[in-house]
DRENPA-3360 file (N, C-alpha, C; in nm, 2 decimals, always signed):
BEGIN
1 = XXXXXXXX = -0.30/-2.60/-1.64/-0.30/-2.44/-1.64/-0.10/-2.42/-1.58 ~ -0.08/-2.55/-1.48/+0.07/-2.53/-1.41/+0.19/-2.54/-1.52 ~ +0.14/-2.62/-1.61/+0.21/-2.60/-1.69/+0.32/-2.49/-1.73 ~ +0.23/-2.40/-1.74/+0.19/-2.26/-1.82/+0.25/-2.19/-1.75 ~ +0.21/-2.20/-1.57/+0.21/-2.01/-1.50/+0.22/-2.10/-1.33 ~ +0.34/-2.09/-1.27/+0.38/-2.12/-1.12/+0.30/-2.05/-1.03 ~ +0.20/-2.11/-0.95/+0.10/-2.13/-0.85/+0.21/-1.90/-0.77 ~ +0.13/-1.88/-0.79/+0.17/-1.67/-0.74/+0.16/-1.65/-0.89;
9 = XXXXXXXX = +0.18/-1.66/-0.95/+0.18/-1.61/-1.10/+0.02/-1.54/-1.12 ~ +0.00/-1.42/-1.21/-0.12/-1.42/-1.26/-0.27/-1.50/-1.27 ~ -0.15/-1.54/-1.42/-0.24/-1.65/-1.49/-0.33/-1.77/-1.39 ~ -0.17/-1.78/-1.29/-0.24/-1.96/-1.25/-0.31/-1.89/-1.13 ~ -0.35/-1.77/-1.09/-0.41/-1.67/-0.95/-0.53/-1.69/-1.02 ~ -0.57/-1.61/-1.16/-0.72/-1.64/-1.20/-0.76/-1.72/-1.20 ~ -0.68/-1.84/-1.27/-0.72/-1.99/-1.28/-0.75/-2.07/-1.15 ~ -0.76/-2.04/-1.07/-0.79/-2.10/-0.93/-0.86/-2.04/-0.87;
17 = XXXXXXXX = -0.91/-1.89/-0.86/-0.96/-1.80/-0.81/-1.13/-1.86/-0.91 ~ -1.12/-1.93/-1.01/-1.29/-1.91/-1.10/-1.28/-2.10/-1.03 ~ -1.21/-2.14/-1.08/-1.17/-2.33/-1.00/-1.22/-2.28/-0.87 ~ -1.17/-2.24/-0.73/-1.26/-2.21/-0.63/-1.41/-2.18/-0.65 ~ -1.41/-2.09/-0.73/-1.61/-2.05/-0.72/-1.64/-2.16/-0.78 ~ -1.65/-2.19/-0.91/-1.69/-2.32/-0.97/-1.74/-2.51/-0.82 ~ -1.62/-2.49/-0.74/-1.62/-2.59/-0.66/-1.72/-2.53/-0.50 ~ -1.76/-2.40/-0.54/-1.77/-2.32/-0.39/-1.93/-2.41/-0.46;
25 = XXXXXXXX = -1.96/-2.35/-0.62/-2.14/-2.40/-0.67/-2.18/-2.49/-0.69 ~ -2.06/-2.61/-0.68/-2.09/-2.77/-0.69/-2.10/-2.76/-0.53 ~ -2.02/-2.78/-0.44/-2.06/-2.79/-0.31/-2.21/-2.75/-0.18 ~ -2.23/-2.62/-0.26/-2.32/-2.58/-0.25/-2.49/-2.66/-0.31 ~ -2.42/-2.71/-0.40/-2.52/-2.77/-0.47/-2.56/-2.94/-0.42 ~ -2.43/-2.96/-0.32/-2.45/-3.09/-0.24/-2.36/-3.19/-0.33 ~ -2.31/-3.15/-0.41/-2.19/-3.27/-0.50/-2.08/-3.31/-0.36 ~ -2.05/-3.41/-0.35/-1.91/-3.51/-0.36/-1.82/-3.44/-0.42;
33 = XXXXXXXX = -1.74/-3.40/-0.36/-1.62/-3.35/-0.45/-1.44/-3.43/-0.46 ~ -1.43/-3.43/-0.51/-1.25/-3.53/-0.53/-1.15/-3.40/-0.64 ~ -1.08/-3.36/-0.62/-0.96/-3.28/-0.68/-0.83/-3.32/-0.67 ~ -0.79/-3.38/-0.77/-0.65/-3.42/-0.78/-0.61/-3.37/-0.85 ~ -0.43/-3.36/-0.87/-0.39/-3.32/-1.00/-0.32/-3.47/-1.07 ~ -0.27/-3.46/-1.21/-0.23/-3.60/-1.27/-0.05/-3.58/-1.22 ~ -0.07/-3.51/-1.20/+0.16/-3.49/-1.17/+0.19/-3.36/-1.11 ~ +0.28/-3.31/-1.01/+0.32/-3.21/-0.99/+0.38/-3.18/-1.12;
41 = XXXXXXXX = +0.46/-2.98/-1.10/+0.53/-2.99/-1.19/+0.65/-2.86/-1.13 ~ +0.76/-2.85/-1.21/+0.86/-2.77/-1.17/+0.96/-2.68/-1.29 ~ +0.96/-2.55/-1.22/+1.12/-2.48/-1.34/+1.19/-2.57/-1.34 ~ +1.24/-2.59/-1.47/+1.34/-2.62/-1.53/+1.48/-2.59/-1.57 ~ +1.52/-2.55/-1.53/+1.65/-2.47/-1.52/+1.82/-2.56/-1.65 ~ +1.80/-2.68/-1.65/+1.87/-2.77/-1.69/+1.83/-2.84/-1.83 ~ +1.87/-2.84/-1.95/+1.84/-2.96/-2.02/+1.96/-3.04/-2.06 ~ +1.96/-3.17/-2.02/+2.02/-3.27/-2.03/+2.03/-3.39/-2.21;
49 = XXXXXXXX = +2.10/-3.34/-2.30/+2.06/-3.39/-2.40/+2.09/-3.58/-2.41 ~ +2.04/-3.69/-2.36/+2.08/-3.81/-2.32/+2.17/-3.93/-2.44 ~ +2.11/-3.85/-2.52/+2.14/-3.94/-2.67/+2.26/-3.87/-2.76 ~ +2.34/-3.72/-2.74/+2.42/-3.66/-2.78/+2.51/-3.72/-2.63 ~ +2.48/-3.74/-2.54/+2.61/-3.76/-2.41/+2.61/-3.92/-2.44 ~ +2.55/-4.01/-2.51/+2.54/-4.11/-2.51/+2.66/-4.14/-2.60 ~ +2.62/-4.08/-2.73/+2.68/-4.08/-2.84/+2.79/-4.03/-2.85 ~ +2.85/-3.93/-2.76/+2.93/-3.85/-2.76/+3.06/-3.98/-2.66;
57 = XXXXXXXX = +2.98/-3.99/-2.59/+3.10/-4.21/-2.52/+3.11/-4.29/-2.63 ~ +3.05/-4.28/-2.72/+3.05/-4.37/-2.80/+3.00/-4.51/-2.79 ~ +2.87/-4.48/-2.76/+2.79/-4.60/-2.76/+2.64/-4.58/-2.84 ~ +2.72/-4.68/-2.93/+2.65/-4.66/-3.08/+2.53/-4.69/-3.02 ~ +2.42/-4.65/-3.13/+2.27/-4.76/-3.11/+2.20/-4.71/-2.97 ~ +2.21/-4.60/-2.91/+2.11/-4.64/-2.78/+2.00/-4.53/-2.82 ~ +1.90/-4.59/-2.77/+1.75/-4.51/-2.80/+1.70/-4.40/-2.68 ~ +1.71/-4.27/-2.73/+1.63/-4.23/-2.58/+1.51/-4.20/-2.60;
65 = XXXXXXXX = +1.40/-4.26/-2.54/+1.23/-4.27/-2.55/+1.21/-4.17/-2.47 ~ +1.14/-4.08/-2.45/+1.06/-3.98/-2.34/+0.95/-3.99/-2.35 ~ +0.92/-4.02/-2.25/+0.75/-4.03/-2.25/+0.62/-3.92/-2.24 ~ +0.75/-3.83/-2.23/+0.65/-3.68/-2.23/+0.64/-3.63/-2.31 ~ +0.68/-3.71/-2.47/+0.69/-3.69/-2.55/+0.56/-3.61/-2.59 ~ +0.52/-3.50/-2.67/+0.39/-3.53/-2.74/+0.39/-3.37/-2.81 ~ +0.27/-3.36/-2.90/+0.30/-3.24/-3.00/+0.28/-3.09/-2.97 ~ +0.25/-3.09/-2.84/+0.19/-2.97/-2.76/+0.37/-2.95/-2.66;
73 = XXXXXXXX = +0.38/-2.86/-2.72/+0.53/-2.82/-2.68/+0.53/-2.69/-2.62 ~ +0.50/-2.59/-2.61/+0.44/-2.46/-2.57/+0.53/-2.45/-2.41 ~ +0.52/-2.59/-2.32/+0.53/-2.54/-2.20/+0.68/-2.67/-2.18 ~ +0.72/-2.72/-2.20/+0.78/-2.83/-2.18/+0.83/-2.94/-2.28 ~ +0.86/-2.86/-2.43/+0.92/-2.85/-2.59/+0.96/-3.06/-2.58 ~ +0.90/-3.08/-2.50/+0.87/-3.28/-2.51/+1.02/-3.33/-2.47 ~ +1.05/-3.22/-2.34/+1.17/-3.22/-2.25/+1.09/-3.28/-2.10 ~ +1.12/-3.41/-2.05/+1.06/-3.42/-1.87/+1.22/-3.52/-1.85;
81 = XXXXXXXX = +1.17/-3.49/-1.72/+1.16/-3.53/-1.59/+1.24/-3.68/-1.59 ~ +1.24/-3.77/-1.66/+1.26/-3.87/-1.69/+1.27/-3.96/-1.89 ~ +1.35/-4.08/-1.84/+1.39/-4.11/-2.02/+1.40/-4.24/-1.95 ~ +1.37/-4.33/-2.10/+1.40/-4.48/-2.13/+1.48/-4.44/-2.22 ~ +1.63/-4.54/-2.16/+1.73/-4.59/-2.26/+1.69/-4.72/-2.26 ~ +1.66/-4.72/-2.40/+1.74/-4.88/-2.50/+1.90/-4.87/-2.53 ~ +1.97/-4.98/-2.51/+2.09/-5.00/-2.46/+2.17/-5.17/-2.57 ~ +2.24/-5.19/-2.62/+2.30/-5.29/-2.56/+2.38/-5.32/-2.48;
89 = XXXXXXXX = +2.44/-5.21/-2.41/+2.48/-5.23/-2.36/+2.45/-5.13/-2.20 ~ +2.39/-5.21/-2.16/+2.31/-5.09/-2.01/+2.43/-5.08/-1.93 ~ +2.47/-5.15/-1.91/+2.60/-5.09/-1.76/+2.68/-5.00/-1.81 ~ +2.73/-5.04/-1.97/+2.85/-4.85/-1.95/+2.73/-4.81/-1.96 ~ +2.68/-4.80/-2.04/+2.57/-4.64/-2.05/+2.55/-4.61/-1.91 ~ +2.50/-4.67/-1.80/+2.43/-4.62/-1.73/+2.57/-4.54/-1.66 ~ +2.71/-4.58/-1.65/+2.85/-4.56/-1.60/+2.85/-4.40/-1.68 ~ +2.79/-4.41/-1.80/+2.82/-4.19/-1.85/+2.72/-4.16/-1.82;
97 = XXXXXXXX = +2.54/-4.20/-1.76/+2.50/-4.12/-1.76/+2.51/-4.05/-1.55 ~ +2.56/-4.15/-1.57/+2.58/-4.15/-1.37/+2.68/-4.03/-1.38 ~ +2.76/-3.97/-1.41/+2.85/-3.84/-1.45/+2.80/-3.75/-1.49 ~ +2.67/-3.78/-1.55/+2.60/-3.63/-1.65/+2.52/-3.54/-1.52 ~ +2.57/-3.43/-1.46/+2.45/-3.37/-1.45/+2.29/-3.32/-1.43 ~ +2.26/-3.37/-1.33/+2.14/-3.37/-1.32/+2.02/-3.47/-1.32 ~ +2.16/-3.62/-1.37/+2.11/-3.70/-1.37/+2.12/-3.73/-1.24 ~ +1.98/-3.76/-1.14/+1.94/-3.84/-1.03/+1.97/-3.96/-0.96;
105 = XXXXXXXX = +1.90/-4.05/-1.12/+1.90/-4.14/-1.02/+1.84/-4.30/-1.18 ~ +1.94/-4.37/-1.19/+1.93/-4.47/-1.30/+1.87/-4.63/-1.27 ~ +1.81/-4.66/-1.31/+1.70/-4.77/-1.30/+1.75/-4.89/-1.39 ~ +1.75/-5.00/-1.32/+1.72/-5.09/-1.47/+1.60/-5.18/-1.50 ~ +1.52/-5.21/-1.60/+1.47/-5.23/-1.62/+1.41/-5.29/-1.54 ~ +1.40/-5.40/-1.45/+1.33/-5.49/-1.39/+1.28/-5.40/-1.22 ~ +1.39/-5.35/-1.16/+1.39/-5.20/-1.06/+1.32/-5.12/-1.09 ~ +1.30/-5.06/-1.23/+1.25/-4.97/-1.25/+1.07/-4.99/-1.27;
113 = XXXXXXXX = +1.10/-5.13/-1.32/+0.92/-5.15/-1.34/+0.83/-5.14/-1.20 ~ +0.87/-5.27/-1.09/+0.91/-5.28/-0.95/+0.86/-5.16/-0.89 ~ +0.97/-5.05/-0.85/+0.96/-4.96/-0.84/+0.89/-4.83/-0.85 ~ +0.84/-4.81/-1.01/+0.78/-4.69/-1.05/+0.63/-4.77/-1.12 ~ +0.58/-4.88/-1.06/+0.49/-4.93/-1.17/+0.44/-4.90/-1.31 ~ +0.57/-4.96/-1.36/+0.58/-4.93/-1.47/+0.59/-5.10/-1.52 ~ +0.55/-5.08/-1.70/+0.47/-5.28/-1.74/+0.62/-5.29/-1.79 ~ +0.75/-5.42/-1.76/+0.88/-5.38/-1.80/+0.88/-5.46/-1.97;
121 = XXXXXXXX = +0.78/-5.49/-1.98/+0.78/-5.54/-2.17/+0.75/-5.37/-2.23 ~ +0.71/-5.27/-2.13/+0.68/-5.12/-2.26/+0.85/-5.06/-2.26 ~ +0.93/-5.10/-2.17/+1.03/-4.93/-2.09/+1.19/-4.97/-2.18 ~ +1.25/-4.87/-2.13/+1.39/-4.92/-2.20/+1.49/-5.06/-2.11 ~ +1.63/-5.00/-2.14/+1.67/-5.09/-2.06/+1.70/-5.04/-1.92 ~ +1.70/-4.86/-1.96/+1.74/-4.78/-1.88/+1.61/-4.70/-1.85 ~ +1.62/-4.67/-1.67/+1.53/-4.56/-1.70/+1.56/-4.46/-1.62 ~ +1.59/-4.36/-1.65/+1.68/-4.25/-1.61/+1.58/-4.12/-1.56;
129 = XXXXXXXX = +1.60/-4.08/-1.36/+1.53/-3.99/-1.37/+1.63/-3.89/-1.34 ~ +1.56/-3.73/-1.32/+1.65/-3.60/-1.31/+1.59/-3.52/-1.15 ~ +1.70/-3.46/-1.18/+1.63/-3.37/-1.00/+1.61/-3.26/-1.05 ~ +1.54/-3.21/-0.93/+1.41/-3.12/-0.95/+1.48/-3.04/-1.03 ~ +1.54/-2.98/-1.14/+1.55/-2.84/-1.23/+1.62/-2.91/-1.33 ~ +1.61/-3.02/-1.37/+1.66/-3.09/-1.50/+1.54/-3.15/-1.57 ~ +1.55/-3.14/-1.70/+1.47/-3.23/-1.79/+1.60/-3.30/-1.88 ~ +1.51/-3.45/-1.95/+1.63/-3.44/-2.09/+1.53/-3.49/-2.22;
137 = XXXXXXXX = +1.60/-3.42/-2.25/+1.64/-3.45/-2.46/+1.69/-3.59/-2.52 ~ +1.68/-3.61/-2.58/+1.75/-3.70/-2.73/+1.84/-3.62/-2.72 ~ +1.84/-3.53/-2.84/+1.96/-3.44/-2.91/+1.91/-3.29/-2.91 ~ +2.02/-3.19/-2.93/+1.91/-3.07/-2.98/+1.86/-3.06/-3.09 ~ +1.85/-3.15/-3.21/+1.76/-3.10/-3.31/+1.65/-3.16/-3.27 ~ +1.61/-3.24/-3.24/+1.46/-3.31/-3.18/+1.39/-3.23/-3.13 ~ +1.45/-3.11/-3.02/+1.32/-3.03/-2.97/+1.41/-2.82/-2.96 ~ +1.27/-2.83/-3.01/+1.25/-2.66/-3.11/+1.27/-2.60/-2.94;
145 = XXXXXXXX = +1.32/-2.55/-2.88/+1.32/-2.45/-2.76/+1.25/-2.35/-2.79 ~ +1.26/-2.25/-2.88/+1.15/-2.17/-2.92/+1.02/-2.19/-2.95 ~ +0.93/-2.27/-2.94/+0.82/-2.28/-2.93/+0.76/-2.26/-2.78 ~ +0.92/-2.24/-2.64/+0.85/-2.22/-2.57/+0.77/-2.09/-2.57 ~ +0.64/-2.07/-2.43/+0.57/-2.00/-2.42/+0.61/-1.90/-2.33 ~ +0.72/-1.91/-2.25/+0.78/-1.85/-2.17/+0.87/-1.94/-2.04 ~ +0.89/-1.97/-1.91/+1.04/-2.05/-1.91/+0.98/-2.18/-1.91 ~ +1.11/-2.26/-1.87/+1.06/-2.41/-1.94/+0.98/-2.52/-1.76;
153 = XXXXXXXX = +0.92/-2.56/-1.77/+0.79/-2.57/-1.67/+0.80/-2.70/-1.75 ~ +0.84/-2.85/-1.68/+0.78/-3.00/-1.65/+0.73/-3.05/-1.58 ~ +0.77/-3.18/-1.63/+0.77/-3.26/-1.50/+0.80/-3.44/-1.53 ~ +0.78/-3.52/-1.46/+0.82/-3.67/-1.51/+0.90/-3.78/-1.41 ~ +0.95/-3.71/-1.33/+1.03/-3.73/-1.22/+0.99/-3.76/-1.07 ~ +1.07/-3.78/-0.97/+1.03/-3.81/-0.88/+0.98/-3.66/-0.79 ~ +1.01/-3.59/-0.86/+1.01/-3.44/-0.78/+0.88/-3.42/-0.84 ~ +0.83/-3.42/-0.91/+0.63/-3.42/-0.96/+0.58/-3.55/-0.92;
161 = XXXXXXXX = +0.59/-3.60/-0.84/+0.52/-3.75/-0.80/+0.40/-3.68/-0.71 ~ +0.48/-3.59/-0.59/+0.36/-3.56/-0.50/+0.28/-3.49/-0.54 ~ +0.14/-3.50/-0.57/-0.02/-3.41/-0.54/-0.11/-3.42/-0.43 ~ -0.13/-3.28/-0.44/-0.27/-3.23/-0.29/-0.40/-3.36/-0.38 ~ -0.45/-3.39/-0.31/-0.58/-3.44/-0.30/-0.64/-3.41/-0.21 ~ -0.76/-3.37/-0.21/-0.84/-3.29/-0.18/-1.05/-3.32/-0.21 ~ -1.10/-3.35/-0.08/-1.13/-3.42/-0.03/-1.27/-3.36/+0.00 ~ -1.41/-3.36/-0.05/-1.53/-3.25/+0.03/-1.58/-3.34/+0.15;
169 = XXXXXXXX = -1.54/-3.43/+0.19/-1.62/-3.44/+0.27/-1.52/-3.60/+0.34 ~ -1.43/-3.59/+0.47/-1.38/-3.66/+0.57/-1.43/-3.81/+0.50 ~ -1.25/-3.88/+0.52/-1.22/-4.02/+0.50/-1.10/-4.05/+0.60 ~ -1.14/-4.16/+0.68/-1.02/-4.27/+0.77/-0.91/-4.28/+0.68 ~ -0.82/-4.21/+0.73/-0.65/-4.18/+0.66/-0.57/-4.20/+0.75 ~ -0.46/-4.20/+0.75/-0.33/-4.16/+0.83/-0.27/-4.10/+0.77 ~ -0.13/-3.99/+0.84/-0.03/-3.94/+0.76/+0.02/-4.03/+0.69 ~ +0.01/-4.19/+0.77/+0.14/-4.30/+0.68/+0.08/-4.37/+0.59;
177 = XXXXXXXX = -0.05/-4.36/+0.51/-0.02/-4.38/+0.41/-0.05/-4.34/+0.25 ~ +0.04/-4.40/+0.21/+0.09/-4.37/+0.09/+0.00/-4.38/+0.00 ~ -0.11/-4.26/-0.05/-0.24/-4.25/-0.10/-0.12/-4.19/-0.25 ~ -0.18/-4.19/-0.39/-0.12/-4.12/-0.48/-0.28/-4.08/-0.58 ~ -0.27/-4.01/-0.68/-0.40/-3.97/-0.72/-0.47/-4.11/-0.78 ~ -0.48/-4.21/-0.79/-0.56/-4.28/-0.85/-0.63/-4.30/-0.71 ~ -0.60/-4.28/-0.62/-0.69/-4.28/-0.52/-0.80/-4.24/-0.46 ~ -0.84/-4.14/-0.59/-0.95/-4.03/-0.50/-1.11/-4.13/-0.53;
185 = XXXXXXXX = -1.10/-4.18/-0.63/-1.18/-4.26/-0.69/-1.25/-4.29/-0.53 ~ -1.12/-4.43/-0.51/-1.21/-4.48/-0.39/-1.23/-4.43/-0.31 ~ -1.13/-4.31/-0.26/-1.19/-4.22/-0.15/-1.33/-4.15/-0.13 ~ -1.39/-4.15/-0.26/-1.47/-4.08/-0.29/-1.63/-4.13/-0.21 ~ -1.56/-4.30/-0.29/-1.72/-4.45/-0.26/-1.66/-4.42/-0.16 ~ -1.56/-4.45/-0.06/-1.52/-4.51/+0.10/-1.63/-4.37/+0.15 ~ -1.63/-4.26/+0.15/-1.67/-4.16/+0.21/-1.81/-4.15/+0.20 ~ -1.85/-4.20/+0.07/-2.04/-4.22/+0.05/-2.05/-4.33/+0.19;
193 = X = -2.01/-4.43/+0.20/-2.05/-4.55/+0.26/-2.08/-4.53/+0.39;
% end
């Protein structure tokens, strides 16, 4: 839902009201529940076409891979705040991209794999992350922004990593614990013990 509407918008509020009704019914029936999002979401005002930027800098053969790419483009137009760059000269490409507005972080493959829990054999030579208001694309012809049904909202960067974890039972944890959405099942199992 949050792809289409931000919290506080009518569509989002209607969805959350219905979700609240369902959660209430499940709790009344004695269910133990955990609710979590797979990722956060932000409005994105800036689009940077990194393939085009690298082309213009004379960095030939660079391939921009957008992990968010999917055929359902009405919310994010296959644009996201993270991308992988496969390139022969990563240092030169990183130097160009560092000068690009909206680029917040550029990580070499090994560093990105360790810091972001990514499989090193399946990502680019560089992983580029955008600021909270920026998404990345390949080149303008690769993205049909006319397909958007409303403002551009997307995800993929560090600014969309934090998500709420709601549990119907108290569990032992402290605010310093580094929990992610992947922990919700273990938390529920622990609450049952």
